[in-house]
N, C-alpha and C positions, 0 to 999 in steps of 0.2 A: 725650272720645270719641275722640280720636285713638290715645290710649295704649292703649285698650281693643281698637281695631282691629287696632294693632300687635302686641298680646300675641296675639290671635286667629289673626294670620298666622303668628306664631312656632310656636304651638301646632299649627297646620295642618301647617306645615313638618315638624315633629317627628313627627306622626303618618305623613306621607308616607314618611319615612326609616324608620319603624317598619316600616309595611308593606312598604318596599322589603327591609328586612333579614330580614323574615320568607318572603316570597315567591320572595327570590332569595339565598338562603344561601350564603355562600362555603363552599366545600368544602374540608375542612381537609386532604384527601388528595390534593390535586392543586394544581400551580403554573400551570394555564392559567386565569387571573382576568381577565376583562375590563375595561377601564377604565370609569370612570364615565362616563355619557352627559354632554354638555353640559348639560342641563336638571339632572341630579343635582348636578353640580359647581356650578352656580349655586345650588342649595338650601343647599349646605352653605357655600357662600362667603357666602351673605347670614347664616348663621347664626353664622359665626364673625366677620364684620366687621360685623354690624348696630350701628347707631348706638344706644348704649345708652341715650340720653336719651328713646328712645321704648319703652323697655320696663322693665317693673316691676323696680325695683332688686333685689328678693329672687330674679331668676331669673339664673342664672350659664349661660349658653348653652352653654360648652364642658362644663360639668358635665351640661345636660340631654342634650346629643348623646352623651356617653359612656353615658348609661342606655340609649340606643337600639342604637347599633352604634359603638364606639370605632373599630373598624378603618378605619370610612370616613374619619375625620378623618386617620389616618396616610396613607392611600392619598391624599387630597386634597394633604396637604402634600408628599409626593413628587412629585405631578403639578405642582404650582405651582412646583417648582424649574426646569422648562422646559429639561432638560439635553439634550446631545446624546446623551448615554447612555440607554439605555431603563432608567429606575429604576422597574423594574416592582414592583408590590406583589403579594404572595401570603402564603400561610401560612409558607413557610420565612424570608421576610424578617422578617415579624412575629415569629418567635420568637426571631430575634436582637435585634430591638428590645426585647423583653421581657427579655430577658438582660441588655442594657445598662441597662436604666430599673431593674429590679429589684436586679442584683447588681454591676454596675460602674460607677457613677455616679462613683466616684472616679477610676477610668481614664480616663473620657471627662474629666473635670475636668483631669487631667495633658496629655491632648491637646490641649484647648481651650489651656491655657496655653503649652506647648510650640509649638502652632501659630502663635503670635504670631511667632516666630521663623523657623520652618521654612517655613510657607506661602508667603511671599513669595517665597522662593528658588524653591520648586516651579512656583509660578504663572508666574514669569519664563519659565522652561525650556518648560512647558506652552504658555503663548502664542505663543512664537517658532516652536514646531514644530506649531502650529494642532491641539492635542490639548484635549478637552474639560477645563475647569478642575477639574470633579470627581475627576479623576485625583490631584490632590494629597491626597486621603484615603488613596490606597494604600498609603503608607508606615505607616499607622496600623495596617493589617491585617497588612502585612508585617512590621513591626519596632517597632511602638509609638513610632516616633519615636527609637528609640535606634541612633545611628550605629555602635555597638559591638557590636551584635546578631549572633548567631552561631546558625544552625539546626542540627539534627541532622544535616543532610546537608551543611552547610559553607558555606550561603550566609551572605553576610557584608554588614552596611550597612543603611543605611536603606531602599533598595530590595530588599535581598537577592539580590544577585548570586552566582552560583556562580562558581567560579575561571574556567571555561573560557569560559562565556559574557561575563563581565566583559572577558576579553581580547579577546574577538572583537567587543566594541563599544567598544575603544580604551581600556578603562581599565587604568592602569598599576599592576602589584602588584611590590614588589621588597623587598629589605632594608630600605628608608628608609621606603616609603610603601605605603598600600593603599587606592587612589581609589575603591573600593567604599564608603568611609566618609566621602568627600567628599561633603557635602551638594550642592554644586554641579554636579561633574563627573558624579557618580554620577546626578544627575536628568537631565542631558541624555542620558545612556546609556540610560536607562529610557525617554525619550522616543523615542529612535530604535527601542527594541525595539517599543513600542507602536504607532510609525508603521508598521513592517514588518509587525506582526501585523494592523493594519486594513487595509493594502493588501492583504494575504493574504486576508482574511474578509470585508471590507466591513461589518462588525459590532462596536462597540465592547464589548459585552459577550462575544463570541466572543474579542476581543482579549484582554479582561481574564481571561478563563478560559485563555487559552494563556500567559499571565504565569506562571501556577501550576504548570500541568503540561505546557507546551510546545506548540509549534505541531502537532508531529506528532499527539500526543494527540489534539488538535481535529480535525486532519483524519481521522484514522482514525474518530473518532465521526461525523462529518460523513458519510463515505462508507457509513455502516451504515444511513441512513435515506433515505427517498425525500421527493421534494417539492422544488419549486423555491426556496421561502423557508425556510430552515432557521435557528432561533434558538437561543440558548443553552438555552433551557427545552425545547427538542425533543430536545437530545442530552444533557441533565444527568444521565440515568440512565445513560449509558454513559461518563461520565467518572470518574477516581478519586474516591473519596469525599471526599478533602480539597477537590478542586475543586467538587464539589457543594455544600460548606458556603462555599466562599471567594467566590463572587458573592453569593448573598445576605447574607454577613457585610459585604461591600463597601457594598452598598445600605443596609444598616442603618446602618452607619457615616456614609454620606453624610447620612441622616435626622438622626442624633444630633447631627453637627456644625454642620448648620443650623437645628435646632430645641431645642439643649440649654436654650436659654434658658426653654423652655415647662416645662421639668420642673424643680421646685425643689431636688430632691436634687443636681442636677448644678452644682457650683461649681468655678471655676477655681481655680489653686493659685499665688498671686502668686510665690511664693518660687522657683518652676521657671521664670520668665520673665527670663532672663539678657540680657545688653545687646543692644539692638536696632540702636542707633546704631553701625554699622561701616564700616571701609573696607577696601578690598581693595587690596593692593599686591603687586609682584613682585620675589622675591629672587633674584638672580644669582650668590650666594656661599654657602657653607655658614656658617650661623649657628644657635646653640643657642637654644632657647626661654628659658633662664635669662637669657642677656643681652639678649633682646628683652624679657622681662619688666621686668627691672632699668631700661632707659631708659624703657618705657612707664609705668613706676611702678604695676603691676598683678601679681597672683598669677600664677606659672606655671600654675596649674590654669585660669585662664580662658582663656589662649592654647590650652591642650589641648583644652578645649570648643570652640571656636570652630574650631580645626584638627585635628579627630579622625582625619584620615588619615595623620599623620605617626606612625611607629611609635617612633622614638627620641628623641622631643622635640629634633629638629633638622631644620631646613629644607635640603634638600642642592640648593640650587638652582646652576645655573652659567650662565655666559653665553650658552653655546649652548641650554640648557634652563633658563630660570628658573622659580622655584615659586611658585604664589600662596599668599600668607598672609592671613589675616584677622585684624584688630586692631579695638580698640575707637576710635571717633573721639578724636583727641587734639587739644590745642591746637598752635599754631604753634612754641612754645617746644620741646616735647616733640618735634614732627616733627622738627625741625631736628637735634635729637640723635639720633633714629632714623636719620635719613638718614647721619650720620657712622658709625655702626655699620655699616650696609649698604653704604657705599660708603668703604672705607678707602683710601688712598693706593696707587694702581697701583703706584708705584715702589718701595714699602717691601715687600722681599721678606725681609729678615732683620732681626730686632728681638732685642735682648739683653734678658733680664730677671732679676732674683735675686729669688725669692719663697720664701716658705715655704708649701709645698704638700704636699698628700697624692699619693703615687703612684698612677697608676691601677690599679684593680683586675685582677689577673692572671685570665685568662679561660682555663678549661681545659674541654673538653668531654668529656662521659661518657656512653657508650651504656647505656641501660638496655631492658628488655622488658617489655611490658605484655601480660598474656593477656586476650584480649576475653570479657566477661562477657555473657550473655544480656540482651537489650534495650540493648546500648551501641551506638553509631555511631561512625564517625571524627570527628564533631562533637563527640561528649560527650568523646570521649578526647582530643581537641586542646582542650577547654576545660580539663579536668582537669591537663593538664601545660603549660597555658598555651603552646601551640604553634598553627601554623597548619594547617589540613586537607590543604593542597597540601604542605607539609613532610613530612607523614606519608606521604604517596602516594609523594614522591621517595624518602625513606629507605627504603622498602619496596617500591620498583619496582613500584607498585600503578597500574593504568590506569584502575580506577573505584573508587568509594566502598564496595562490596560487602564486607562483613566477615563472619565465622561466630564463634560461641561457639568458645572454646578456641584461636584463632588467636592466633599472637605476633606483635605490633606492636613494631618497632624504634624506640626515641625517643632522639633524640641531645638532652642536657640540658648546659645552659652552667653552669660552677660558677665563682664569683667569690670571690677571697682578697683583702681590703683590707689593704694594708700601713699602718702607724703614719705619721702627718704627720712630715716631716723637711725641714730646709733644703737646698734643691736649686736650683742654677742652672741655668736652662733657656735655649735659643735657641727663638724660635718662627720656623717657616718657614711662608710662605704658598704653599700649592700653586697651580702653574701649569699651563697645559694642557698634556699631555703628560706629565706627571710620573708616575711610580710609586712605589711604597714602595721598590722595588730601585734606582731611579736617585737617589732622594733620599738613601737610606743610602750610596751610593757618594760623595756629595759629601762626608761627614764622616768622618773617620778614627775607626775603631772603632765604628762605628754598623751595627746589624745591622736587617735587615727586623723580626725578631722583638722587637727592643728597642724600634723605632719603634711596633709594636703595642700593646705593652705600655705604655709611656709615654702613649700616645693613647687607650688604651681601644677599639682596634679590633677588629671581631669578624671582619673579612675583609680583601680587598685593595683594596675600592673607595676611590678618592679622589675628591674634589669640586673644581674650579677655586675657589679662594679660601679653601677650608679651612685651618685653622692646625694645624699640627704642632708639639709640644713635643719638643726635640731636647735631651738633658742633657749640661751642659758638661764635665763632667770625665771623659769617656770619651776 
């Protein structure tokens, strides 16, 4: 009797939802969809969470619910997240959920796997800055969790910072490092931007929109509409097309990352989950990834994955400006050897060595020109020639990223010629504070700045305290 009554109650609830769906159809041509009432939410909650021991075993509640109005279940799930961000449900959001479920289950699986490493990093920064945790999904929309991602416009890194914005928020970009690619540093910079945007608009969805199109574009759109309460959905039609899609896509990603386990086709990819147990150390001298990988007994590629911001596989730390290095957790014995590599004896300035070595490659710069084709941007040209967008702008004295078909773009490429291995005796000199290539060359008879650059494969005149230079003995 109890089972019969429970089954009758479920059928009545389903009939209620069916009537709601028929009499209050969600319009597909508008984003203004009201939230479910508390009573309607309770009905769905009862259907989803009903104790199945009181329901006929042949009834699948989720399946029955989908027969009436599947969209109500998506809306209930989004509302259940209780986020500070208004994770509104509407046809625009549903269209992206449909795309993820039907076409991009493998991509979502990749994000779930990579998120095991990246999300704790993002969460720490977001928590410290009092920003809703759901923003940890923003790098999925921006870069698909690829720290080396570069957009057509030149935005770079997990959080896709443009050069000027990155510098404005304290990120360092030079010949050795691009902190837009650093998961930790770039996360704090992104948090600062989101804080500024929220302080400006008082709404997290408007702050999110401004992350894509800029605060200025959002302000101009708000100025064009009347009313005291203005939401993203009120100004969506006034924003660039990319931003119109940006916010619904973010909400759909938030849905998928919270409920991926409800969709059988989404599976995480274990081989993408690299080392989670890590340590953070600070390096106050120049040291190569190869020497670090050797003492840590790991592949150099692992250090590259954990430290994507270093351009030359070299940590260019100094006493005045130590650099962070992420390494896998190691045992005490390995850590002791690592300490020796990172802290050589301070009084050892000149060491003699006789080794069979390969003379560093000779670096020559060659100027070439690229003729812009239709549809190309500075970002695509930079990717083709493996240079930075900012370098292209400097070489061509450009103030903006705007280019036109037929325009000639100057590109400076570096060519290397590797000499054969030979027996050579070298001195190794440890760079001290105040040293320059010129002052070092003057200390050794017959040594020139050009020779120092050639022996040490230096591309410019920058030196780091603690960096080791080779000096040929037979000069």
